[in-house]
C-alpha positions as CSV (number, residue, x, y, z in Angstrom):
1,M,61.1,42.1,-103.5
2,E,58.3,40.0,-102.6
3,Y,54.9,40.6,-104.5
4,Y,51.6,40.3,-103.4
5,S,48.6,38.6,-105.0
6,V,45.7,40.5,-106.6
7,Y,42.5,39.0,-106.9
8,L,39.4,40.7,-108.4
9,K,36.2,40.1,-107.0
10,P,33.3,39.5,-109.7
11,S,31.9,42.7,-108.8
12,A,35.1,44.6,-109.7
13,E,35.2,42.6,-112.9
14,K,31.8,43.7,-113.6
15,D,32.5,47.5,-112.8
16,L,35.6,47.3,-115.5
17,R,33.4,46.1,-118.4
18,R,31.2,49.1,-117.8
19,L,34.2,51.5,-118.3
20,S,35.5,52.9,-121.6
21,P,38.7,51.1,-122.9
22,P,41.1,54.2,-122.2
23,L,40.2,54.2,-118.5
24,V,40.2,50.6,-118.3
25,S,43.8,50.5,-119.1
26,R,44.5,53.2,-116.6
27,V,42.6,51.2,-113.8
28,L,44.4,48.0,-114.8
29,A,47.8,49.5,-114.5
30,A,46.9,51.0,-111.1
31,I,45.7,47.5,-109.8
32,E,48.8,45.7,-111.5
33,G,51.0,48.4,-109.5
34,L,49.1,47.4,-106.1
35,R,51.1,43.6,-106.8
36,S,54.6,45.3,-105.7
37,A,53.4,48.5,-103.6
38,P,50.1,47.8,-102.3
39,F,50.1,51.2,-100.2
40,P,51.0,53.7,-103.3
41,P,51.2,57.0,-102.7
42,G,47.7,58.6,-102.6
43,A,46.1,55.3,-101.0
44,V,43.8,56.2,-98.2
45,K,42.5,53.9,-95.3
46,L,38.8,54.0,-95.1
47,T,37.4,54.7,-91.8
48,G,35.4,52.2,-90.1
49,A,37.4,49.1,-91.8
50,Q,40.4,47.8,-90.7
51,R,42.2,46.7,-94.2
52,V,40.3,48.3,-96.9
53,Y,41.8,51.0,-98.8
54,R,40.6,53.4,-101.8
55,L,43.1,54.4,-104.6
56,R,42.0,57.2,-106.9
57,V,42.1,57.0,-110.9
58,G,40.7,60.2,-112.1
59,D,37.0,60.5,-111.1
60,Y,37.0,56.4,-110.1
61,R,38.1,54.8,-107.1
62,I,39.6,51.4,-106.6
63,I,38.4,49.9,-103.4
64,Y,40.4,47.2,-102.2
65,E,41.5,45.1,-99.1
66,V,45.1,44.3,-98.2
67,N,46.1,41.1,-96.4
68,A,49.5,41.3,-95.3
69,H,49.8,38.2,-93.7
70,T,49.0,36.2,-96.8
71,R,50.4,38.9,-99.2
72,E,47.1,39.4,-100.9
73,V,45.3,42.2,-102.4
74,T,41.4,42.1,-103.1
75,V,39.8,44.2,-105.3
76,Y,36.1,44.9,-104.4
77,Y,35.0,47.6,-106.7
78,V,36.0,50.0,-109.4
79,R,33.3,52.8,-109.5
80,H,32.8,56.4,-110.0
81,R,33.5,58.6,-107.0
82,R,29.8,59.4,-106.4
83,E,28.9,55.6,-106.0
84,A,32.4,54.0,-104.7
85,Y,31.3,54.1,-101.0
86,R,27.3,53.1,-100.9
87,S,28.2,49.2,-100.3
88,L,31.5,48.9,-99.0
89,P,32.8,45.5,-97.9
């Protein structure tokens, strides 16, 4: 099985620093899961974008892009659901 490379944008790293430690561990586990399954159950493709998806972790959303040709996953944001869709890539 080939794995995808996962990259965190500086905005995602900044978002992670703002979260509580138990929530950070849940989010990082979900992000690590994207390495082997970039389209897990519950991942939803966002309308208006070609390769941008969201993954739900409680009240938070992981907004990420999948490039199947280079086998890369880029995480843009990890934000609360009320703020997650305001500044999409």
